[in-house]
KEZA-460989 format. One line per 4 residues: number of its first residue (from 1); their letters; for each residue x, z, y of N, C-alpha, C, O, CB. Coordinates in pm, 1 decimal. Each point is the difference from the previous one (the first is absolute). Glycine has a CB too. Example, Ala and Ser with C-alpha at 12.3 -4.5 7.8 and 13.67 -1.06 7.14 Angstrom:
! KEZA-460989
1> AS> 1319.0,780.0,-569.0,-89.0,0.0,119.0,90.0,0.0,120.0,103.6,66.5,-1.9,-292.8,58.1,-115.4 ~ 154.2,-196.6,222.3,82.0,6.0,119.0,-77.0,73.0,109.0,50.9,16.9,110.8,67.5,-231.4,-173.6
This chain:
! KEZA-460989
1> MKGI> 11381.5,9949.4,4632.8,-130.9,9.7,-64.9,-1.0,124.1,-88.0,92.9,25.2,-76.8,-123.7,-277.6,81.0 ~ -73.3,326.6,8.6,-11.5,125.4,-73.9,-61.7,-27.2,-137.9,-98.8,-72.7,-10.4,74.9,203.3,227.9 ~ 81.3,-73.2,-321.5,-50.1,-20.5,-135.6,-111.4,97.9,-36.0,-29.8,91.6,76.6,254.6,-176.6,-139.9 ~ -284.6,65.8,-50.4,-104.5,88.9,-50.0,65.7,127.6,-51.2,93.5,-6.0,-79.8,-243.3,-190.5,18.5
5> PMKK> 100.9,313.2,107.4,58.0,125.6,-49.0,-10.3,8.7,-152.0,-100.5,-39.7,-59.0,40.6,152.1,275.9 ~ 164.8,-60.1,-279.1,6.5,9.7,-146.4,-117.8,78.7,-56.8,-50.3,-33.6,-107.2,299.5,20.4,121.2 ~ -294.0,117.6,56.1,-110.8,83.9,-46.9,-128.4,-83.0,-12.8,-71.8,9.1,-99.5,177.7,193.2,209.0 ~ -133.1,-284.1,-5.4,-120.8,-83.6,-3.1,9.4,-106.0,-109.3,-97.4,-27.9,-69.9,65.7,66.6,315.7
9> LAGA> 150.2,-96.8,-259.1,20.5,-101.3,-103.2,-21.5,58.4,-139.6,-64.1,-62.2,-84.8,226.5,-55.7,235.6 ~ -108.5,237.5,-174.1,-17.2,67.0,-129.9,-146.8,31.9,-24.2,-49.4,-17.6,-111.3,280.6,115.1,128.9 ~ -302.0,-50.5,85.9,-142.9,30.4,-13.5,-81.7,-123.4,-32.7,-88.6,3.6,-85.4,117.7,183.0,245.4 ~ 1.7,-297.4,-90.7,-72.1,-125.0,-26.0,26.7,-49.7,-140.8,-90.9,-49.6,-66.6,103.9,-8.0,309.1
13> LLFF> 110.8,70.5,-288.6,35.3,-42.3,-135.5,-73.0,84.0,-104.7,-50.9,-53.8,-98.4,275.3,-20.4,182.0 ~ -229.7,205.7,-62.6,-72.4,87.5,-93.4,-147.6,-34.6,-2.7,-61.2,-3.8,-106.7,227.2,186.1,147.7 ~ -224.3,-207.8,77.3,-141.7,-36.8,4.7,-23.0,-129.2,-77.8,-93.9,-8.7,-79.2,69.2,121.8,303.5 ~ 110.0,-213.8,-202.4,-14.1,-127.0,-69.4,10.4,18.6,-151.3,-79.0,-56.8,-75.5,174.6,-60.6,275.3
17> LFAS> 1.6,196.8,-243.7,16.0,24.0,-144.1,-121.3,70.1,-57.1,-45.6,-34.2,-109.2,292.4,47.0,138.7 ~ -301.1,87.0,44.1,-118.5,70.4,-47.7,-119.6,-94.6,-6.5,-70.8,-6.6,-100.5,158.8,221.2,197.9 ~ -108.8,-288.0,12.9,-117.0,-87.6,7.7,5.2,-109.2,-105.5,-102.9,-35.9,-57.3,87.2,82.8,301.3 ~ 135.7,-100.5,-270.3,8.6,-107.6,-98.0,-7.1,51.2,-142.8,-20.8,-78.2,-92.8,155.4,-50.6,255.3
21> GFGQ> -117.7,258.9,-181.4,-2.8,57.7,-133.9,-139.5,19.5,-55.4,-16.6,17.9,-120.7,226.6,92.8,176.6 ~ -310.2,-113.9,29.8,-136.8,20.1,-44.4,-85.0,-115.8,48.0,2.2,-34.7,118.0,26.9,284.6,-114.9 ~ -104.5,-309.9,-95.0,-92.6,-104.8,38.7,-123.9,63.7,60.1,-19.4,121.3,-8.5,106.6,-274.7,-172.2 ~ -169.9,71.1,240.8,-124.8,52.2,52.9,-116.9,-75.2,-60.0,-105.5,-14.3,61.8,219.6,80.0,151.0
25> SLVL> -93.1,-114.0,-335.7,-108.6,-66.2,-71.2,19.6,20.5,-149.6,109.3,30.2,-47.9,-135.1,-202.2,232.5 ~ -84.2,154.5,-255.8,1.9,16.0,-145.4,-15.2,-136.3,-66.7,-62.4,-90.8,54.9,-34.8,323.5,-34.9 ~ 154.9,-245.5,-138.9,-21.3,-117.2,-84.4,-53.3,49.1,-134.5,31.1,110.5,-44.2,154.8,-243.2,161.0 ~ -265.7,49.3,-179.7,-53.0,33.7,-131.6,88.9,-64.2,-105.2,10.0,-122.5,-7.7,-247.0,139.8,97.4
29> TPNG> 301.2,65.4,-170.4,88.6,-46.7,-106.4,-65.9,30.0,-134.2,-103.4,66.7,-2.9,310.3,-29.4,146.8 ~ -150.9,-84.1,-254.3,-55.6,37.4,-130.4,2.1,152.0,-21.7,-72.6,51.4,-85.1,148.6,-272.9,-5.1 ~ 6.2,292.4,166.1,7.4,146.2,-11.3,-82.6,72.2,104.6,9.0,122.3,10.7,216.4,-149.6,-104.9 ~ -305.1,-43.8,171.4,-86.4,62.5,99.4,44.8,-28.8,142.3,83.0,-87.8,23.7,-132.5,265.4,-188.2
33> LRDS> -6.4,-102.7,259.2,31.5,-17.2,141.4,138.1,55.5,30.2,32.6,112.2,-38.8,-276.3,-99.3,96.6 ~ 325.1,-92.5,12.0,137.3,38.8,32.4,34.0,-39.2,143.7,-62.7,-88.2,58.6,128.2,62.1,-300.7 ~ 35.2,93.7,297.2,53.0,-31.7,131.7,57.9,-141.9,-4.9,77.9,-32.2,-89.7,-27.1,278.7,138.9 ~ -88.6,-330.3,46.4,47.2,-138.8,-1.5,150.5,-11.7,20.4,61.1,-96.8,-45.3,-282.8,29.2,131.5
37> ADTS> 282.6,165.8,-17.9,144.3,-5.1,24.4,81.1,54.3,-117.3,117.0,-34.6,-16.1,-164.2,58.3,258.8 ~ -15.1,61.6,-324.8,69.5,60.8,-113.9,-104.3,33.9,-106.5,-64.4,104.7,6.7,249.4,-10.0,143.4 ~ -201.5,-183.4,-248.0,-106.9,17.2,-98.4,21.7,116.0,-96.5,-82.5,21.9,-88.7,45.3,-263.5,107.1 ~ 145.7,316.1,-3.1,14.2,122.0,-80.1,-80.2,114.5,62.7,-23.8,101.9,-64.9,253.5,-176.7,-10.7
41> RTFV> -271.7,57.9,202.8,-76.5,104.0,70.0,-149.0,-29.6,-4.6,-41.9,-115.4,9.3,237.2,157.2,141.0 ~ -274.3,62.9,-164.5,-145.7,-13.6,-4.8,-65.1,34.6,133.5,-121.8,16.9,6.2,129.7,37.2,-249.3 ~ 69.9,-43.4,348.4,-51.5,39.7,130.9,66.1,-83.5,109.3,102.2,-65.1,-21.6,-144.2,299.6,-62.7 ~ -20.2,-230.3,203.1,61.2,-57.7,119.6,9.2,109.5,105.0,-78.5,94.7,-0.9,-12.5,-327.1,-50.7
45> VLKV> 187.5,219.0,142.0,17.7,97.1,107.4,-31.6,-69.1,131.4,56.2,-104.6,32.6,120.2,232.7,-163.2 ~ -267.8,-67.3,205.5,-42.0,-53.5,128.9,60.3,84.6,110.6,3.0,122.6,-10.7,-217.6,-210.9,-88.4 ~ 261.9,25.8,203.5,61.9,70.3,112.0,-97.3,0.9,116.5,-58.2,-102.9,34.4,290.5,35.9,-110.2 ~ -249.7,184.3,136.8,-83.2,14.8,119.1,91.8,33.9,116.1,86.2,87.1,-11.4,-288.4,-10.9,-124.1
49> DDAD> 183.6,-145.1,246.6,84.5,22.1,116.8,-55.1,113.0,87.0,-121.1,21.0,5.7,188.3,-263.0,-10.7 ~ 19.9,312.8,70.9,-35.3,95.3,105.8,-108.6,99.9,-38.3,-98.6,13.8,72.4,163.1,-188.4,86.5 ~ -48.8,243.6,-269.8,-99.5,99.4,-40.1,66.8,107.3,-84.6,107.9,-20.2,-55.6,-291.1,-153.3,62.3 ~ 116.5,288.2,-14.9,49.2,103.2,-92.5,-88.5,-1.0,-124.0,-104.5,-65.0,-1.7,193.7,208.3,193.2
53> SAQV> -47.3,-71.4,-294.7,-72.0,-6.6,-128.0,-143.2,51.8,12.3,-88.9,-49.9,-68.9,306.9,78.3,-50.0 ~ -242.2,70.1,204.7,-136.6,52.6,17.0,-90.9,-108.2,58.7,-114.2,-15.1,-43.3,205.3,249.3,76.5 ~ -41.2,-308.8,64.5,-77.3,-106.7,62.0,-23.5,-114.6,-99.0,-109.8,-55.2,-6.1,205.1,117.9,231.0 ~ 6.4,-97.8,-301.4,-12.8,-106.5,-99.6,-104.1,39.0,-105.0,-83.9,-81.6,-38.3,324.9,13.6,76.1
57> FKEA> -235.2,193.5,-84.3,-96.1,50.0,-99.4,-142.2,-8.0,55.7,-90.4,-49.7,-67.3,266.5,204.0,-29.0 ~ -196.1,-105.5,219.2,-133.2,0.2,62.3,-55.6,-142.2,11.5,-117.1,-24.7,-29.0,178.7,232.7,157.2 ~ 24.2,-301.0,-85.5,-45.8,-138.7,14.0,-28.8,-64.1,-135.7,-88.3,-85.3,-9.7,221.7,66.6,220.6 ~ -61.4,57.5,-314.8,-27.4,-51.3,-134.7,-137.7,44.7,-47.9,-73.5,-78.6,-59.8,319.5,81.0,8.8
61> VHWI> -281.0,122.5,76.9,-133.6,50.0,-36.9,-106.5,-79.2,75.2,-100.0,-40.8,-59.1,193.0,272.7,14.9 ~ -72.3,-254.0,175.0,-95.9,-79.0,78.3,-9.7,-142.2,-53.4,-108.9,-56.9,-6.2,158.9,196.9,207.9 ~ 63.9,-197.6,-240.3,-1.0,-135.7,-54.0,-85.5,-7.5,-126.9,-79.5,-92.9,-14.6,308.5,53.6,111.8 ~ -214.4,133.8,-187.6,-79.0,-0.1,-123.9,-149.1,5.8,32.5,-79.7,-70.2,-62.3,268.7,183.8,-61.0
65> HRWF> -226.9,-31.1,219.7,-141.0,11.1,39.1,-52.9,-130.4,59.3,-116.5,-34.2,-19.9,151.4,278.1,61.2 ~ 49.6,-316.5,31.1,-44.8,-125.6,62.2,7.1,-119.5,-95.3,-87.8,-86.2,3.2,164.5,176.7,215.5 ~ 25.8,-97.0,-302.9,24.2,-117.9,-83.6,-99.1,-9.7,-115.7,-40.7,-110.2,-36.9,281.9,122.7,98.1 ~ -280.1,99.7,-118.2,-89.1,0.3,-116.0,-137.8,51.2,40.5,-11.8,92.4,80.5,208.1,-56.9,-235.0
69> SHGG> -300.4,-96.4,97.9,-136.3,37.3,39.7,-32.9,146.2,-31.7,-79.6,61.9,70.7,12.2,-298.8,-108.2 ~ 126.6,291.7,-66.1,-21.4,141.7,-34.2,134.6,72.3,2.8,36.6,70.9,-93.7,-239.4,-128.2,-50.1 ~ 275.0,37.3,253.6,135.8,53.1,11.7,10.7,149.9,-21.3,93.7,47.1,-64.5,-49.8,-230.2,219.3 ~ -139.5,258.7,-101.0,2.4,145.8,-16.0,-9.9,40.6,-145.9,63.6,96.2,-43.1,-167.3,-72.9,267.8
73> EAIQ> 24.0,-96.7,-300.1,-15.5,29.7,-142.5,119.8,-50.9,-81.1,26.4,49.0,-109.8,-276.1,-60.6,137.7 ~ 321.2,-85.7,26.3,112.3,-59.9,-72.9,117.4,96.7,-13.8,71.2,-2.4,-100.4,-142.4,-221.5,184.4 ~ 91.4,309.3,17.4,113.3,92.3,-3.2,-26.1,105.0,-107.6,-97.5,74.7,6.9,146.2,-112.5,240.4 ~ 39.8,42.2,-346.5,-15.6,92.9,-111.0,82.1,126.5,18.8,-39.1,107.5,-45.3,-4.4,-300.9,-102.7
77> DSTL> 157.2,180.2,214.8,88.7,114.1,15.2,94.1,-29.3,115.4,36.2,-115.1,24.5,-51.6,173.7,-271.5 ~ 54.8,46.7,317.8,100.8,-18.4,103.9,69.2,132.6,27.3,-58.7,107.1,-15.2,-74.0,-295.9,117.5 ~ 257.2,179.4,-62.3,78.2,114.2,44.1,41.2,-32.4,142.6,67.8,-100.0,23.3,16.4,160.3,-260.0 ~ -123.9,22.3,332.2,20.1,-26.4,141.3,142.1,-46.6,29.2,97.7,67.3,-33.0,-271.3,103.2,84.6
81> NKDI> 182.5,-287.1,10.9,126.1,-62.3,43.3,93.6,-38.1,-114.9,114.0,-38.6,25.7,-135.2,169.9,181.9 ~ -22.7,-122.0,-332.7,85.9,-32.3,-115.6,-50.6,-120.9,-78.1,73.7,-96.7,-19.2,-13.7,337.7,3.8 ~ -187.3,-236.0,-30.4,-51.4,-111.0,-79.9,-151.8,-7.2,3.2,-67.9,97.8,31.3,267.0,-78.2,-177.7 ~ -250.4,-136.6,113.7,-143.5,-25.4,-13.3,-17.6,-84.0,-125.4,73.2,-96.4,-22.2,-115.5,107.8,275.4
85> KYHI> -55.4,26.0,-335.1,-35.4,-80.2,-117.5,-143.5,-47.9,19.7,-90.0,79.3,27.6,248.9,51.1,-181.8 ~ -179.0,-262.4,139.6,-136.9,-50.7,11.9,-32.0,-96.0,-114.1,88.7,-60.3,-60.4,-76.7,86.2,310.2 ~ -142.5,-38.1,-277.4,-50.0,-77.6,-113.1,-103.0,-100.1,52.0,-91.6,36.7,73.6,132.5,156.4,-235.4 ~ -25.2,-318.7,123.2,-88.3,-107.5,46.3,-38.8,-88.4,-119.2,80.4,-23.3,-90.2,27.6,26.7,321.5
89> VAGG> -230.7,-51.4,-229.8,-44.4,-104.5,-92.2,-37.2,-119.4,86.8,-93.8,7.2,79.3,8.9,159.8,-257.3 ~ 158.5,-276.8,162.9,-21.0,-119.3,81.7,-40.3,-116.2,-89.5,73.0,-37.3,-91.8,94.7,118.5,262.3 ~ -282.8,-137.1,-143.2,-50.2,-110.2,-81.2,19.6,-134.6,67.3,27.3,-7.9,119.8,-193.0,163.1,-217.6 ~ 151.4,-260.3,19.6,4.9,-135.8,52.3,137.3,-44.4,47.3,10.1,-85.0,88.4,-242.8,116.8,-24.1
93> ITDI> 339.5,24.6,-121.9,135.5,-33.9,42.3,30.5,-146.8,-29.7,57.8,-69.6,83.5,14.2,307.5,-123.6 ~ -109.9,-284.3,-76.6,25.7,-138.2,-40.1,-91.9,-33.3,-117.7,-65.8,88.7,-54.4,309.1,-76.8,134.0 ~ -247.7,-137.2,-118.2,-76.2,-40.2,-119.0,93.0,-5.0,-119.7,114.9,-42.9,10.7,-276.9,-89.9,130.1 ~ 111.1,177.2,-255.1,76.1,-1.1,-124.8,-74.3,-88.9,-99.8,-116.4,25.9,-30.6,210.1,208.8,73.7
97> PYKV> -27.6,-339.4,-94.4,-64.2,-82.7,-102.9,13.5,65.8,-137.8,102.3,61.7,-29.9,-53.6,-269.6,165.6 ~ -150.2,194.8,-217.5,5.1,49.3,-137.3,-98.8,-81.6,-83.7,-76.1,-81.0,52.9,142.0,316.2,24.1 ~ -63.3,-212.5,-207.1,-88.9,-74.3,-89.3,-88.7,95.7,-78.3,43.3,107.3,-41.9,126.6,-291.5,23.9 ~ -295.2,142.9,-1.0,-93.9,71.6,-85.3,-59.1,-104.3,-94.4,-64.6,-95.0,44.1,11.0,274.1,134.5
101> FGMK> 76.2,-160.8,-308.3,-46.7,-95.2,-101.2,40.7,-143.1,35.4,-77.0,-94.2,-18.6,-116.3,246.2,-31.9 ~ 316.1,-166.5,101.8,54.2,-131.2,32.9,-43.0,-56.2,134.7,49.6,-104.3,42.4,-44.7,65.6,-282.0 ~ -98.1,107.9,307.9,-44.9,-48.1,130.7,87.9,60.5,109.4,30.2,119.3,-2.1,-267.9,-144.1,-83.2 ~ 278.6,-59.3,181.0,81.5,48.5,111.3,-88.0,73.9,100.1,-105.9,-48.4,40.0,268.2,-142.6,-70.9
105> MHDH> -115.9,309.1,70.0,-73.2,83.7,95.0,96.3,44.2,110.1,121.6,-12.5,-14.3,-282.2,92.4,-167.3 ~ 106.0,-28.8,290.2,78.5,57.7,109.2,-68.9,127.0,46.3,-122.6,4.9,10.2,208.2,-232.7,61.8 ~ -7.5,329.3,-44.3,-55.0,120.4,60.0,97.1,55.7,101.6,117.1,-37.7,3.9,-246.1,86.9,-212.5 ~ 78.7,40.9,290.7,80.3,58.8,106.0,87.9,111.4,-54.2,-40.3,76.4,-87.7,-136.9,-134.9,253.6
109> LTVD> 297.7,65.9,-111.9,92.7,107.1,-36.1,-24.2,120.6,90.2,-10.9,-13.0,121.9,182.3,-155.6,-201.1 ~ -179.4,284.6,17.6,-9.7,126.4,72.2,127.5,77.6,-27.1,49.9,2.5,-112.5,-304.4,2.0,97.0 ~ 306.8,58.7,119.6,118.7,83.9,-13.4,-40.2,143.0,32.5,-47.9,29.2,109.6,204.4,-221.1,-48.6 ~ -136.7,279.7,-156.8,-25.1,143.6,15.6,138.7,63.1,10.6,75.1,1.2,-97.5,-299.8,-2.7,-35.2
113> YKVE> 259.0,54.1,250.5,139.1,42.3,18.6,14.4,128.8,81.0,-89.5,40.5,74.3,152.3,-278.9,-87.6 ~ 54.1,300.9,-4.4,35.2,120.7,74.7,133.1,-23.7,70.5,94.5,-52.3,-59.0,-219.7,200.8,-105.6 ~ 131.1,-109.7,290.6,120.8,-15.0,81.0,48.3,137.7,42.1,-79.5,89.8,27.9,5.1,-317.3,54.2 ~ 205.3,242.2,-78.1,59.4,120.5,56.6,83.6,-42.2,120.0,90.2,-83.1,-10.6,-87.1,202.7,-215.4
117> LAFK> -35.6,-59.7,340.8,79.5,-16.8,120.9,82.7,126.7,15.6,-55.1,109.9,5.9,-118.0,-263.7,105.5 ~ 302.9,139.5,-104.8,88.4,114.6,22.0,67.0,-19.6,135.5,36.9,-111.9,35.7,3.1,146.0,-286.8 ~ -24.3,73.3,325.7,51.1,-7.4,136.9,132.8,72.4,11.2,16.2,111.9,-48.8,-250.0,-125.1,136.5 ~ 328.9,-53.2,-22.3,130.7,60.4,24.1,46.7,-49.6,135.9,41.1,-115.3,13.6,15.9,129.0,-263.5
121> GTRI> -63.0,72.3,350.1,34.1,-42.1,135.4,-92.6,-109.9,45.7,-121.7,18.1,3.0,359.3,45.2,-41.1 ~ -181.3,-177.0,73.7,-82.0,-113.2,45.4,-15.3,-105.8,-109.0,-31.8,-115.4,28.8,108.8,158.0,205.4 ~ -54.5,-3.5,-357.7,-15.3,-93.4,-112.1,-119.0,39.2,-86.6,-32.0,117.8,-16.3,279.5,-161.2,17.8 ~ -311.9,-58.8,-56.4,-112.3,19.7,-92.0,35.2,-71.4,-129.3,32.7,-118.6,-0.4,-203.9,136.3,190.0
125> RYEV> 163.9,56.0,-298.3,20.0,-60.7,-131.8,-138.8,-32.0,-55.0,-81.8,90.0,-18.9,302.0,37.8,-24.0 ~ -246.7,-256.6,17.1,-128.7,-47.3,-51.2,20.4,-37.2,-146.2,81.1,-87.1,-31.7,-156.4,1.8,261.5 ~ 1.7,151.4,-318.8,13.0,-29.6,-142.8,-136.7,-1.3,-65.8,-76.8,95.5,11.9,305.1,8.4,-15.3 ~ -258.3,-213.7,-66.8,-121.2,-6.8,-81.5,36.6,68.6,-131.4,68.9,-57.8,-84.1,-156.5,-161.9,193.1
129> VKYN> 40.8,343.9,-126.0,44.7,79.8,-114.1,-80.2,-26.2,-127.0,46.9,29.2,-110.0,25.7,142.9,271.3 ~ -192.5,-226.6,-147.0,-81.8,-29.7,-117.4,-99.5,-109.0,37.1,-56.7,1.4,109.2,82.4,235.5,-198.4 ~ -46.6,-331.4,-2.0,-101.3,-101.3,25.0,-48.9,-60.0,-131.5,73.4,-9.0,-98.4,30.8,-41.0,321.8 ~ -229.6,10.0,-221.3,-61.6,-71.2,-112.0,-63.0,-126.0,55.7,-59.4,1.3,107.8,16.0,213.4,-238.1
133> LYMA> 56.8,-322.4,56.9,-60.5,-127.0,37.3,-111.0,-29.6,-99.8,18.7,11.7,-121.2,198.2,-97.5,224.5 ~ -332.8,47.3,-50.6,-107.5,-39.1,-91.4,-93.9,-98.5,67.4,-5.9,-9.9,122.6,21.8,231.7,-238.2 ~ -88.7,-293.7,32.5,-101.0,-92.5,50.8,-129.3,77.2,15.2,-35.4,83.3,-83.4,146.2,-284.1,-26.1 ~ -181.1,170.9,218.8,-125.0,70.5,24.8,-102.9,-96.3,56.9,31.8,-89.2,78.6,92.9,304.0,-39.7
137> ESDT> -246.6,-194.6,-80.1,-110.9,-76.4,54.6,-109.2,100.4,33.9,-44.9,75.7,-86.1,103.2,-286.7,-48.5 ~ -100.1,211.1,258.6,-102.0,94.9,46.6,36.5,143.6,-36.9,-81.9,73.0,-55.9,-91.7,-252.5,33.7 ~ 295.8,219.3,53.5,49.7,136.6,-24.2,4.4,39.3,-147.5,11.9,118.3,-31.9,-102.3,-59.3,253.2 ~ 81.0,-155.7,-310.6,6.9,28.7,-142.3,132.7,-52.1,-54.1,32.2,-117.9,14.2,-285.1,106.7,-35.9
141> KIGD> 328.4,99.9,-39.9,128.8,-39.2,-56.8,-26.1,-83.1,-125.3,-68.0,44.4,-92.5,182.4,164.0,185.0 ~ -58.8,-330.6,-94.1,-25.0,-85.2,-116.6,124.8,-31.4,-79.2,-9.2,-62.6,-105.6,-179.2,-33.7,228.0 ~ 305.2,137.7,-75.0,121.2,-23.7,-78.3,125.5,28.3,78.6,6.1,-24.3,120.6,-128.5,-145.4,-248.9 ~ 222.2,221.0,59.7,128.3,28.8,62.8,79.4,-127.6,20.5,-18.3,-99.2,-70.6,18.9,325.9,-34.0
145> VDIS> 88.2,-221.8,203.1,95.0,-107.3,24.8,138.2,62.1,-11.5,28.6,101.3,63.9,-189.3,-231.6,88.6 ~ 245.7,70.3,-232.9,135.8,51.4,-17.9,94.4,-68.7,97.4,-15.0,-118.6,29.6,-31.2,166.7,-272.4 ~ 142.9,26.9,292.1,104.9,-64.5,79.7,83.2,-86.1,-93.5,28.3,-116.0,30.0,-21.9,307.7,138.1 ~ 32.3,-135.3,-280.5,77.1,-76.1,-98.0,-47.2,39.7,-138.6,-31.7,116.5,-24.2,232.5,-131.6,179.0
149> NSGK> -205.7,-80.4,-245.2,-39.1,33.4,-137.0,120.7,-1.5,-91.8,-12.4,-30.3,-118.6,-214.9,-65.8,159.1 ~ 342.6,128.3,12.7,124.6,-3.3,-77.6,-15.9,70.0,-133.8,-15.8,121.9,-6.1,145.4,-127.2,218.6 ~ -125.5,-71.7,-317.7,-5.7,55.2,-134.9,-137.0,49.9,-42.9,-14.3,50.5,-111.4,247.5,10.2,143.4 ~ -334.2,-73.4,53.2,-134.0,48.2,-36.6,-80.5,-114.4,-60.4,18.6,-116.6,34.8,-12.0,290.3,149.3
153> SGSN> -93.5,-138.8,-272.3,-97.4,-99.5,-43.0,-133.6,49.1,52.6,-38.7,114.2,-24.7,171.0,-183.0,-186.1 ~ -199.9,-13.6,280.2,-127.8,40.7,58.3,-59.6,-114.6,76.7,64.0,-102.9,21.6,12.4,339.4,-7.3 ~ -199.8,-217.6,26.6,-69.4,-109.2,67.4,-9.8,23.5,151.0,-62.6,-79.7,69.9,-67.1,38.6,-280.0 ~ 189.9,148.5,261.9,-4.8,21.6,144.0,74.6,-111.0,72.5,107.5,-41.1,-43.7,-122.9,289.1,7.7
157> PAIY> -40.7,-297.3,146.8,77.6,-94.0,80.5,127.9,69.1,48.7,-1.4,119.9,27.7,-210.6,-241.7,44.3 ~ 321.3,47.5,-61.7,126.9,57.0,43.8,57.8,-85.9,111.6,-4.7,-122.8,-5.9,46.7,219.8,-223.7 ~ 12.6,-31.0,331.3,61.3,-72.1,110.4,132.3,-61.5,-45.8,34.9,-111.2,39.5,-145.1,266.4,127.5 ~ 183.0,-81.3,-251.0,123.7,-51.0,-60.4,-16.6,-0.2,-152.0,-60.4,92.0,-55.2,201.4,-5.2,250.1
161> IDTT> -89.0,-187.5,-262.5,14.7,2.1,-145.1,149.5,21.5,-20.5,81.2,-87.6,29.9,-285.3,-69.0,-80.8 ~ 238.9,273.6,-0.1,138.7,44.5,-1.9,51.4,-4.3,144.6,-48.5,77.0,82.9,85.5,-162.5,-323.5 ~ 57.9,-0.2,273.5,47.8,-6.3,138.7,-41.0,-129.8,69.1,47.5,-29.4,109.7,145.2,173.5,-174.9 ~ -280.1,-221.5,2.0,-44.1,-126.9,56.9,-129.3,20.0,77.8,-99.0,48.8,-54.4,208.9,-174.6,-133.8
165> LKLD> -108.6,88.1,314.8,-116.9,12.7,85.8,-109.0,-95.9,-45.6,24.4,-120.0,-12.5,121.7,189.2,205.0 ~ -266.0,-17.5,-217.6,-111.7,-82.7,-45.5,-111.4,-10.0,103.9,-67.1,-102.8,8.7,122.6,168.3,-241.8 ~ -75.7,39.9,311.7,-106.9,0.5,99.0,60.1,16.8,139.8,-2.9,108.2,58.8,-159.7,-12.1,-228.6 ~ 217.1,-206.8,220.7,68.8,2.5,128.9,-91.4,49.8,111.8,42.5,79.4,84.0,101.5,-268.3,-161.8
169> NAKR> -269.5,142.7,79.4,-90.7,41.9,106.9,-25.9,150.7,-5.2,-9.0,64.2,104.7,-97.7,-291.4,-109.2 ~ 94.8,284.1,-114.2,-22.8,144.2,-11.7,121.2,77.1,50.4,-14.5,97.5,73.7,-137.7,-136.0,-270.1 ~ 270.9,-4.4,157.3,122.9,64.8,47.0,7.2,-4.4,152.1,23.1,101.8,65.1,94.3,-165.0,-278.6 ~ -137.3,-54.7,268.8,8.3,-19.9,145.5,-104.8,85.2,73.5,31.0,61.3,102.1,54.4,-296.2,-140.7
173> DIEA> -208.3,238.9,-12.8,-107.1,73.4,67.7,18.6,151.3,-9.5,-31.8,72.0,94.7,-121.4,-262.1,-143.8 ~ 203.9,239.0,-63.5,27.5,143.8,-14.0,112.2,39.8,96.1,-9.9,102.2,68.0,-63.6,-106.3,-311.8 ~ 179.6,-75.8,249.7,109.4,28.2,93.4,-50.9,-1.5,143.9,34.2,87.7,79.3,130.9,-188.9,-240.5 ~ -246.9,1.4,194.8,-52.6,-10.3,137.0,-85.5,121.8,33.8,6.8,51.5,111.6,-4.1,-302.9,-128.2
177> YFND> -82.6,297.5,-78.8,-85.1,116.9,25.0,85.6,121.9,36.9,-22.8,63.6,102.9,-150.1,-154.3,-264.3 ~ 270.5,122.5,77.5,82.7,118.8,26.5,90.2,-19.7,121.3,22.1,94.6,75.6,-27.0,-41.2,-319.3 ~ 57.0,-173.0,263.8,86.8,-23.1,115.7,-77.0,2.0,131.2,55.1,39.1,102.9,93.8,-173.5,-248.7 ~ -276.1,92.7,144.1,-85.3,15.3,118.5,-20.7,148.1,31.0,1.0,40.2,116.3,-117.0,-258.5,-168.5
181> EIKS> 97.4,298.9,-51.6,-16.4,143.7,19.2,127.8,60.7,59.5,-6.5,79.9,93.4,-156.6,-71.7,-286.9 ~ 278.1,-46.5,139.2,129.2,50.2,50.3,19.7,-41.6,146.1,38.2,82.1,83.4,59.8,-93.6,-317.1 ~ -123.8,-114.8,264.3,15.2,-48.6,138.1,-94.1,74.3,93.5,39.0,36.6,110.9,28.4,-262.7,-196.7 ~ -189.6,248.4,42.8,-96.9,69.3,84.1,44.5,141.8,31.4,-5.3,42.5,115.4,-175.2,-182.0,-214.0
185> IRDT> 224.5,213.1,-3.0,41.8,138.1,26.4,121.8,2.8,92.1,5.9,80.7,92.7,-96.1,-10.1,-316.9 ~ 187.1,-158.3,199.1,121.6,-2.9,83.4,-33.8,-37.0,144.3,41.1,69.0,93.3,95.6,-132.3,-295.1 ~ -212.1,-46.3,220.4,-30.8,-47.7,134.7,-89.5,96.7,75.6,21.7,24.8,118.6,1.7,-257.5,-200.9 ~ -124.3,288.0,14.7,-92.3,92.8,65.3,70.6,127.2,43.3,-16.6,44.7,113.5,-169.5,-137.8,-249.7
189> INAE> 264.1,151.1,47.7,68.5,124.9,34.6,102.8,-24.3,110.3,13.6,83.1,89.9,-47.9,1.9,-324.7 ~ 106.3,-196.1,230.2,94.1,-32.2,107.9,-73.0,-14.6,133.3,46.0,51.9,101.6,104.2,-166.7,-267.4 ~ -263.9,44.4,166.2,-75.8,-20.6,123.8,-54.0,131.6,53.3,7.4,25.5,120.2,-68.7,-255.4,-196.6 ~ 7.0,313.9,-11.2,-59.7,126.1,44.4,105.7,98.4,50.2,-23.9,71.2,97.5,-161.5,-106.5,-261.4
193> TKKA> 300.9,40.4,99.1,103.5,93.2,45.7,60.5,-47.8,132.5,41.8,82.3,81.4,8.4,-19.5,-321.2 ~ -45.0,-194.8,262.4,49.4,-51.2,128.7,-97.7,35.3,110.6,42.1,37.1,109.6,77.0,-225.6,-225.9 ~ -250.9,177.5,89.5,-100.6,37.3,99.1,14.2,146.3,38.9,-8.7,36.8,117.2,-146.5,-210.0,-209.7 ~ 177.7,256.8,-10.9,7.2,144.6,23.2,125.9,39.8,74.9,2.5,105.4,63.5,-134.6,-70.6,-270.1
197> SW> 237.4,-116.9,200.9,127.3,39.8,61.1,26.0,-69.5,134.2,113.3,2.0,48.2,-25.2,37.3,-277.9 ~ -187.9,-99.4,290.0,23.5,-73.6,124.4,45.7,93.9,107.5,25.1,-42.7,112.6,-196.2,-125.4,-175.1
C-alpha cells in the first residue's frame, strides 16, 4: 500500500493550521466586534478557492454593488487589487428597550459602519473599522446605544453592563447581521470565481 507523500501531508497540515487560525465569523464582546476564533483580533480572514487577487478584488466590487441598494455610493476608497473601504447605514437590525420618564419604550437599532476589505492572494481580510449604534425612528436619530457602559454613568441603553450581557437579542442580531454579510461575500465570490474558471 502506497502512503501519502510527505509533501502533500505537509501542505495539508499547513492549510489546516492556517484555516483553523482564523475564524470566519464575528462576535460582539464588551470591547466590540471580534473574530470568533480569537477575540484579540478585530478582523476575519476569508479564503477564496481557485482565483487570483485581481479576480477576487473584481468580484468583491461586484458583490458590494449587488448586496447593498446603493453599493456604488457605498465604496469610499479603493486601491486596485489591494483594498476596498465601504460605508453603510443599516436600520432595523434589532429592537432596543429603553425608558422615558419611567415608561418602557422600544426602538429600532441602526448601525452606521465602515468596512475595510484587504486582499492578499486568495484571501480577504474583512474588518469593521468603525461603527456607531443608535436608535432611530423614521430616519431620525433619537439616542445612542453603547456596547458597554463600563465605568460610564449615562442613560444610553447598553448591550453589556461592564462584562455582563444585558441585551442578548441585540447582541445576537448584530452578530447575525455582520455574519450574514461575511457569509454572503465569501459564498458569492467563491461561486463567481468558480464560474469564471470552468
